[in-house]
C-alpha positions in Angstrom: 9.6 -152.8 -56.5 11.3 -150.6 -58.9 9.4 -149.6 -62.1 11.8 -151.0 -64.6 10.1 -148.9 -67.5 11.5 -145.8 -66.2 15.1 -144.4 -65.3 15.0 -141.3 -62.8 18.2 -139.6 -61.4 18.8 -136.3 -59.2 21.8 -134.6 -60.8 25.2 -134.5 -59.2 27.1 -131.6 -58.2 31.0 -131.6 -57.9 33.2 -129.2 -59.1 36.9 -129.7 -59.8 38.9 -132.6 -59.0 39.1 -135.9 -59.2 35.4 -137.4 -60.1 35.5 -141.2 -59.1 37.0 -144.1 -57.6 40.4 -144.8 -57.3 40.9 -145.7 -60.4 39.7 -142.9 -62.1 37.9 -145.3 -64.5 35.0 -143.9 -66.1 32.4 -146.8 -66.2 29.6 -146.4 -69.0 26.5 -146.0 -67.5 22.7 -145.3 -68.9 21.9 -141.8 -69.7 19.4 -140.8 -67.6 15.9 -139.4 -68.8 15.4 -137.4 -65.6 17.2 -135.0 -64.0 17.1 -132.5 -61.0 18.7 -128.7 -61.3 22.3 -129.1 -60.2 24.5 -127.0 -58.0 28.0 -126.8 -58.8 29.2 -125.9 -55.2 32.0 -124.2 -54.2 34.2 -124.5 -57.2 31.8 -123.5 -59.7 28.7 -121.5 -59.1 24.9 -123.0 -60.4 23.8 -122.4 -63.5 20.4 -122.7 -64.4 18.4 -125.2 -66.2 17.9 -129.0 -66.0 14.8 -130.7 -64.9 12.8 -131.7 -61.9 12.5 -135.2 -61.7 8.5 -135.9 -61.6 6.6 -137.3 -58.4 5.9 -140.7 -57.6 2.5 -142.0 -58.2 2.2 -143.3 -55.0 2.4 -141.1 -51.5 5.7 -141.8 -50.3 5.8 -142.9 -46.6 8.5 -141.1 -44.3 8.7 -140.1 -40.8 10.1 -136.7 -39.6 11.4 -135.9 -35.8 9.5 -133.4 -34.0 10.0 -131.5 -31.1 9.3 -133.3 -28.1 8.8 -136.8 -29.1 11.0 -139.6 -29.0 9.1 -141.1 -32.3 7.4 -144.5 -31.9 3.7 -144.5 -32.1 2.9 -140.4 -32.0 5.6 -140.2 -35.1 4.0 -143.0 -36.9 0.5 -141.4 -36.3 1.1 -139.3 -39.7 3.6 -141.2 -41.7 3.2 -138.9 -44.4 4.3 -135.7 -42.0 7.5 -133.7 -42.9 7.4 -131.3 -40.2 10.5 -129.3 -39.8 12.4 -129.5 -36.7 13.5 -125.5 -36.3 16.4 -124.8 -34.1 18.7 -127.8 -33.4 18.6 -128.7 -29.9 22.9 -129.1 -29.6 25.2 -126.2 -30.1 26.0 -124.9 -33.5 28.6 -122.3 -33.9 28.4 -121.7 -37.5 30.1 -122.7 -40.3 32.8 -123.7 -40.2 34.0 -124.7 -36.5 36.1 -126.9 -35.1 35.5 -130.8 -35.5 34.5 -132.3 -32.1 34.4 -135.9 -33.2 36.9 -136.7 -30.6 36.2 -135.3 -28.0 34.6 -138.1 -26.3 37.8 -140.2 -26.5 38.1 -143.9 -27.5 36.6 -146.0 -29.9 33.4 -145.3 -31.5 31.3 -148.4 -31.9 29.2 -148.4 -35.3 25.7 -147.4 -35.4 24.6 -150.7 -36.2 25.0 -152.0 -32.5 22.4 -149.4 -31.1 19.5 -151.4 -33.4 20.5 -155.1 -33.7 24.0 -155.6 -32.2 27.3 -156.3 -33.9 26.0 -157.8 -37.7 28.7 -159.7 -39.7 30.5 -157.8 -42.5 33.0 -159.2 -45.3 36.3 -158.2 -45.4 38.0 -159.7 -48.2 41.8 -161.4 -48.1 43.5 -159.5 -48.6 41.5 -156.7 -47.7 41.0 -154.1 -50.7 40.3 -151.4 -49.1 42.1 -148.1 -50.1 42.5 -145.0 -47.8 41.6 -142.4 -50.2 44.3 -140.2 -48.8 47.0 -142.2 -49.8 45.6 -142.1 -54.0 44.1 -139.0 -54.1 43.0 -135.6 -52.6 40.2 -136.8 -49.6 39.3 -133.2 -50.3 38.2 -133.2 -54.1 34.7 -134.5 -55.0 33.1 -136.3 -54.7 35.2 -137.6 -52.1 34.5 -134.4 -49.7 30.7 -134.6 -50.3 31.2 -138.1 -48.2 30.6 -137.2 -44.4 31.7 -138.8 -41.2 28.8 -139.0 -38.6 29.2 -138.9 -34.7 25.8 -139.7 -33.7 24.6 -139.2 -30.0 21.5 -141.2 -28.7 19.2 -139.9 -25.8 21.1 -142.1 -23.2 24.4 -140.1 -23.9 26.0 -142.9 -25.8 28.0 -142.3 -29.3 28.2 -144.3 -32.5 29.6 -143.8 -35.8 28.1 -143.6 -39.2 28.7 -142.3 -42.8 26.3 -139.9 -44.7 26.7 -138.5 -48.2 25.4 -135.0 -49.6 22.7 -134.9 -52.2 22.0 -130.9 -52.0 24.0 -128.3 -50.1 22.1 -128.9 -46.6 20.8 -132.6 -46.9 22.5 -136.0 -46.5 21.6 -139.3 -47.4 22.1 -142.5 -44.6 21.2 -145.7 -43.5 17.8 -145.5 -41.1 20.0 -147.2 -38.4 22.0 -144.1 -38.1 19.3 -141.8 -36.7 16.7 -144.0 -35.4 18.6 -146.4 -33.0 15.9 -149.0 -32.0 17.6 -150.0 -29.0 18.8 -146.4 -27.6 15.9 -144.2 -27.4 15.0 -144.1 -31.3 15.7 -140.4 -32.5 19.2 -139.5 -32.2 19.5 -136.7 -29.8 22.3 -135.3 -33.0 24.4 -136.2 -35.4 27.7 -134.2 -36.0 28.5 -134.3 -39.8 32.0 -133.5 -41.0 32.6 -133.4 -44.7 35.8 -135.2 -45.6 37.3 -135.9 -42.1 40.9 -137.2 -42.2 43.0 -138.0 -39.1 41.4 -135.4 -37.2 41.1 -132.9 -39.6 38.1 -130.9 -40.8 38.8 -128.8 -43.4 35.0 -127.9 -44.4 34.2 -127.6 -40.6 31.5 -129.7 -38.7 27.9 -129.1 -37.9 25.4 -130.4 -35.5 21.9 -131.3 -36.3 18.9 -133.7 -35.3 16.6 -132.2 -38.2 15.9 -136.5 -38.8 13.9 -137.8 -41.2 13.4 -141.9 -41.6 11.6 -144.3 -43.8 8.6 -145.9 -41.8 9.4 -149.2 -42.6 12.3 -148.9 -40.7 11.1 -147.2 -37.6 8.0 -149.0 -37.4 9.2 -152.8 -38.0 11.5 -155.1 -35.8 15.0 -154.2 -37.2 15.7 -158.2 -37.3 12.9 -158.5 -40.0 13.5 -158.3 -43.5 10.7 -155.1 -43.8 13.2 -152.6 -41.8 15.9 -154.2 -43.6 15.1 -153.2 -47.0 13.6 -149.5 -45.9 16.9 -148.9 -44.1 17.6 -145.3 -45.3 17.3 -141.8 -44.1 18.0 -138.4 -44.6 20.2 -135.1 -42.6 19.3 -131.9 -42.9 21.9 -129.4 -42.1 21.0 -125.9 -40.3 22.9 -124.4 -43.0 24.4 -125.1 -46.7 28.1 -126.4 -47.5 29.5 -125.7 -50.7 31.5 -128.9 -51.3 29.2 -130.4 -54.1 26.7 -133.2 -53.5 25.7 -136.6 -55.2 23.0 -137.2 -58.0 21.1 -140.5 -57.1 18.9 -142.7 -59.8 16.7 -145.3 -60.5 17.7 -148.2 -63.0 16.8 -151.5 -64.1 17.9 -154.8 -63.1 19.1 -155.7 -66.3 21.1 -151.9 -66.1 22.2 -152.8 -63.0 23.6 -155.8 -63.7 27.3 -156.1 -63.8 27.8 -152.6 -63.1 30.5 -151.1 -61.4 29.9 -149.1 -58.0 32.3 -147.4 -55.8 31.9 -148.1 -52.1 33.6 -145.5 -49.6 32.8 -144.7 -46.1 33.8 -144.3 -42.7 34.9 -147.8 -41.0 35.0 -148.5 -37.5 37.7 -151.0 -37.8 39.8 -148.5 -39.4 41.0 -146.2 -36.3 37.8 -146.1 -35.2 36.9 -144.6 -38.5 39.3 -141.8 -38.7 39.4 -141.5 -42.5 37.5 -142.4 -45.8 38.4 -146.1 -47.1 37.0 -147.9 -50.2 37.3 -149.6 -53.2 35.2 -150.1 -56.5 34.1 -153.7 -58.0 31.1 -154.7 -60.0 27.5 -156.0 -58.6 27.1 -159.6 -57.8 23.3 -159.2 -57.0 20.3 -157.4 -57.9 17.0 -158.2 -56.0 14.3 -155.8 -55.9 15.1 -153.6 -52.8 18.7 -154.1 -52.5 22.3 -154.3 -54.2 25.0 -156.4 -53.4 29.0 -156.0 -53.9 32.0 -158.4 -53.1 33.7 -154.7 -51.8 35.2 -155.0 -48.0 33.3 -152.8 -45.8 33.0 -152.6 -41.7 30.6 -150.8 -39.4 30.9 -147.1 -39.7 30.3 -147.2 -43.2 26.8 -147.7 -43.0 25.2 -145.4 -44.9 27.9 -144.4 -47.5 26.9 -144.3 -50.9 27.2 -147.2 -53.2 27.8 -145.0 -56.7 28.5 -145.3 -60.6 30.4 -142.8 -62.4 30.4 -141.7 -65.9 32.4 -139.2 -67.0 32.7 -136.2 -64.7 29.5 -137.3 -63.3 28.5 -139.3 -59.6 25.3 -141.0 -59.2 24.4 -142.9 -56.2 22.5 -146.3 -56.8 22.6 -147.5 -53.2 23.0 -146.7 -49.4 25.4 -148.9 -48.1 23.8 -150.8 -45.0 24.4 -154.7 -44.1 27.2 -157.0 -44.7 27.4 -161.1 -44.9 29.0 -164.2 -44.9 29.9 -163.8 -49.0 29.2 -160.3 -49.5 27.7 -156.9 -48.6 24.8 -154.7 -49.6 23.2 -151.4 -49.8 19.4 -150.7 -50.1 18.8 -150.1 -53.3 17.3 -146.8 -54.9 13.8 -147.6 -56.1 10.9 -145.3 -57.2 10.0 -145.1 -53.5 13.1 -144.4 -52.0 14.0 -142.1 -55.2 10.8 -140.0 -54.0 11.5 -140.0 -50.4 14.9 -138.6 -50.8 13.2 -135.9 -53.4 11.0 -134.9 -50.9 13.6 -134.6 -48.1 16.1 -132.6 -50.3 13.5 -130.1 -51.0 13.0 -129.7 -47.2 16.6 -128.5 -48.0 15.9 -125.8 -49.9 
């Protein structure tokens, strides 16, 4: 459970352009006491300054993909290990390279089906999701820091997901986008494409198998609450990309209650995740490990940020992972999640 006596954030990095949801509204959020050093991305060079967030008092539990393993018992033997994978096993031709997300052809199934089959997600009537390209430049910040994921399993299956940059080389995402319970465990590789829109990859694509996941997701039945409340992971890219990145933070129940969040990702019900869609609304529920909202979502959006905005900054408060009959939910960024994301972010340099 998050320590509600503290607020901790990792500072975002952006650049010029639109800084928020489809309305451009700036929603007041509490001023953070902790900041990680930002990097302004391609549009503005990084400046020295800022603060590193302090380490959590409890040792974070997390798993890292290793060479020659499929995870499972061997990975669980040392859940604190953060061993780097080294060179990716799939071809990488540098940054940028042409997008290959549609090479296999046909619709992509959401990654969730590789762990527990189709889950219900709430699409409101009428559907309130907006295509980002219809109201803003999808190549502007923060939209360009949200990435389409094409996930390849060890059996050759391909799946759709979403991730968001939290550093020049590191993305946060859902655990079920990298650890596929019913299709081989660790994904064989993930293709990451920022700002993907209708086959266009303005910032290129990278393929990686440097994957990291919480042990709560990997070592529990995916149908269990223990797994669902720990459904988060990180992806490390072979090379940095200068599009900016999100901050992320821990807020108390009181601070989250009624907070307006933005939820934008790549839904499978919109031409197999062909473009970024989303909406913003107030949170309708806050628990110790999740936040919920009445924002339409569909499979494929899993792993996208639930983020707030204040002035020119965007801060993730959750990682979208689940739907339901009355609302959709994100894994809440608690002290534990924050510590894991910071540790993974540090691996990206």
